[in-house]
N, C-alpha and C positions, 0 to 999 in steps of 0.2 A: 187337440191342436187345431188351430184355425187354418183354413186354407189360405193361399196367398192372396186370393181375391177378397177375403174377409179381413185381412190385415189392416190396420190403420196406416196412414201415410208414413213415408220414411221420416218426415219432420216430427211427427207425433212420437214415433219410436225413439228418435234422437233425444227428445226432451225427456221422456220417462227414464231413459238410460242416464242422462246427465243429472236428473234429480236424485236418482238412486245412487249415483256416484258421489255426489256431494254429501248426502246423508250418511253414506258408508264411512266417509272420512270424519264424520262428526261435524260437518259444516252446516250451518243454518242455511236452508234453501229459500232464498229470497230472490225478488226480481234482480237485485243487484249482483248477487252471486251467480245466478244463472246467466246474466248478461256477460259477466267476465268469462265464465266457463265456456260459453258458446260463441262468444265473440260477435254477438248480435246487438242490435240497437234496443234500448229500454222499451220502446213502444212495441217492437215485434215480440219481445219476450212477454210483455203484459198481455198482448193480444192472444198469444198461444196459451198462457196460463188460463185465461178465461175459456178458451176452447177445451182444454183439458179438463177443466171443471165441469163444463157441459157434458162431456163424455164420461163423466164419472171416473176419471182416472187420477184426479187430485183433489184435495180439499185445500181451500184458500180463503183466509180471512184477511182483508186489507191491512197492511202493516204487520202481518204476521207471517211466519214461514209457511211454505208450501209443503204438503205432504201427500205422499202416494196413498191411494185407496187400495183396498185389497185387489181390485182389478187392475190398477196401475202398477202395483208391485209385481203382479204376475206377468204383465206385459213386459216390464223391465227385465224380469228374469229370463223370459223367452228370447229378448234381444241380446241379453249378456250371454246366453248359452250359444246362440249362433255366432256371436262375435268372437267369443273365446275359443270355441271349437275351431272356427276358421283360422284363427291366429295359430293355434297348435298344429293344425294340418299343414299350413304353410311352412312352419318350421320342420316338422317331422317328415313330411313327405315331399316337399318341393325345395328344401334346403334354403329357405329364407332365414336371415337372422332376426333376433328379436327386436331390433331397431327398425326393421322394414315392414313389419306385419300390420301395425295398427291402421294405417291408411287403407291398405288393401282390404283388411276385414271390415272397415267402415263402409267401403263401397259395396262389398259383397253381402253383408248381412241382411240387407233389405231385398236381395234378389234370389236367395237360395230358398228352396222349399224346406219344410220341416222333415219331410221324408229324406232329403239329401243329408240334412244335418245328422239324422239318426244313423245313416249309413257312415258318415264320417266319424260319429262317436264310436260305432262298433269297429271300424277300421283301426282306430287309434286305441281300443281296448277299453272304452268308456273311462277316460281320464277325469281326474277331479280338479286339475289345475291347468292353467294355460302357460305359455312360455315366460310370463312375468310373475307367476306365482298367484295370480288372481283365481279364486275358486270358480269352477264351472258349475252353474245351476244344473240340477238334474232335469229330466224331461217332466218331472212332476212339480217343478218349481221349488225345490229345496236347495238351499245355499249353505255351504259349510262356513262356519264362522271360526276360523283357527285362532288359537290363543297366542297371538303375536303382539309385539309392542314396537312402535315407531322407534328407530334408532335414536332420534333426537330426544327421547323421553327416557333413555337408559342412563343409569349412574355409572360412573367409573368403577371398573372392576367386573362389570357384567359381561358374560361370555354367552355367545349364542351362534345361530345359523341364520344367514340371510335366506328369507322365506318368501319375500314379496317386493316388488318394485311398483310403486303407485304411479310414477310419472311415465308418460308415453312419448315424451320428447326424444326424438331420435338421436340428437346430439348427446343428451345426458345418458341415453342407453349405451352409445358407443363409448363414452367416457367410462362408464361402469365396467364394460367389457375390457377395455384397455388396461384397467387397474385391479382386475379380477375381483370386482365387487358384484359378483354374480350368485345366482341361486345356489344354495347348498354350501357355500363357502363359510368357514368359521370366521367369526368377527368378535373382537373383544374392545371394549371401551376402556381406553387408557386414561385419558384426561379430557376435561372440558375447559378450554382456555377461557379466561375471564373477559369480562367487558365485550361480550358478543363474539369472541374469538371462535376459531374452529374447533370441532370435535376430533380428538386424536384417537385413532383406532389402529389395532393390529388386525390384518387380514390374511387368513391362511393358517395352516397347522404350524406349530412351533417345531423345530427352531427356525424354519424358513419363512416365518410370518413376515409380512411387509407393513411398515408404518405408513398411514395416510392421514393427512390433515383435511377434514371434510367440512365444507361450508353448510350453512343451514338448509339450503335447498336440496342437496343430496341427503343430508341427515333426516330430512323430513319425508324423503321419498322412499326410504327403505324400511321394511318391517322385518323384525328379527324374532325367531323362535328361540326364547331364552333357555339356556340349559340350567337345570336345577342342580 
């Protein structure tokens, strides 16, 4: 583990985390998608991509997607480990709700030492997932890849358990909480309305399951562990 003095800048860490996050979702990592993800100007993103390439953290051929190198992927995992453990610590030990922790962890992830992070991991019992169901990389840089599927990709009749929420928007997370669309709850796809209409689902165990009509934004933000 690198000492804090040896770490790259916070902006470099933010970029490699964003690049990994896009690729994890299966999104092509380009200057345009990074600009949208980070809310920065195209010139700023282009300049940082060149810097990351010089640091051997990414490979990039003009007009092609950006890919993390082995070093870049390991750095991304280190940042994600700090971020996700901090989120879980805030929820488990300081009574934050899952819609409050992302900006806090964003600020703290660059300031905490690896030693403190390992103490937090031990305190929490070396957890494998954060409050949103995101896998926490191990200290060795290994990340679990659970066999989940996005809700918007499931066929009617499919039954599963909500396992992950990809969106960090606080308002969306509060909506999910208010409608019991939270981790561990049973969800059944009932119908997909035609012409771009909502996805009809049942949430909760029968006979008390609640019917919800979900738009594409929410359906694309939930991952489900499908029951066989």
